[in-house]
C-alpha positions as CSV (number, residue, x, y, z in Angstrom):
1,M,15.6,0.4,-4.5
2,R,12.0,0.2,-3.3
3,Q,8.7,0.7,-5.1
4,G,6.2,3.2,-4.1
5,K,3.5,5.7,-5.2
6,L,4.6,9.2,-5.9
7,L,2.5,12.0,-4.3
8,T,2.3,15.7,-5.0
9,Q,2.5,18.1,-2.0
10,E,-1.3,18.4,-2.0
11,Q,-1.8,14.6,-2.1
12,F,0.7,14.2,0.7
13,E,-1.3,16.7,2.8
14,L,-4.5,14.8,2.0
15,V,-3.2,11.5,3.4
16,L,-1.1,12.7,6.3
17,N,-2.5,11.4,9.6
18,K,-5.3,9.5,7.8
19,K,-6.1,5.8,8.0
20,Y,-5.8,3.7,4.9
21,N,-7.6,0.8,6.6
22,D,-9.3,0.1,9.9
23,T,-6.1,0.1,11.9
24,N,-3.2,1.7,10.0
25,Y,-2.3,5.2,9.2
26,F,-0.4,6.4,6.0
27,L,3.3,7.0,6.7
28,P,4.4,9.0,3.6
29,L,8.2,9.6,3.5
30,Q,10.6,11.7,1.5
31,D,13.0,10.0,-0.8
32,T,16.5,11.1,-1.7
33,Y,15.1,13.6,-4.2
34,N,12.6,15.0,-1.7
35,N,9.6,13.4,-3.4
36,W,6.7,12.3,-1.2
37,V,6.3,8.5,-1.5
38,I,4.0,5.9,0.0
39,E,5.5,2.4,0.1
40,M,3.6,-0.3,-1.8
41,A,3.0,-2.3,1.4
42,Q,0.7,0.4,2.5
43,V,-0.9,0.9,-1.0
44,D,-1.6,-2.8,-1.3
45,N,-3.6,-2.7,1.9
46,I,-5.8,0.4,1.3
47,T,-9.4,-0.4,2.1
48,N,-10.6,3.1,3.0
49,P,-12.7,4.1,-0.1
50,D,-11.7,7.7,0.4
51,F,-8.1,6.9,-0.5
52,L,-8.4,4.3,-3.3
53,W,-7.2,7.1,-5.6
54,V,-3.7,6.6,-4.2
55,K,-3.5,3.3,-6.1
56,N,-3.7,5.4,-9.4
57,C,-0.7,7.6,-8.5
58,P,2.5,7.0,-10.5
59,E,4.6,4.1,-9.3
60,I,8.3,4.9,-8.9
61,E,11.5,3.3,-7.6
62,F,12.9,5.2,-4.7
63,E,15.7,5.2,-2.1
64,Y,15.1,6.2,1.5
65,K,16.4,9.7,2.4
66,K,19.5,9.3,4.6
67,E,19.4,11.7,7.5
68,P,22.7,12.5,9.1
69,L,23.3,10.9,12.5
70,P,23.2,13.2,15.5
71,L,26.6,13.8,17.0
């Protein structure tokens, strides 16, 4: 299990394609329960003041969504 910050659909849309520091973009993912999550490695490196609120989102344990392999 991994640790991450849980996002609502609205919060997901706010961070999508946005930089959390000078060089890196948020890469939210969906977990096995279809929750939007940001991994703690990204959260720990947020320096963009517009997104410091992400650090206050609920922290959850999650598993990566397993996509079926193409045939």
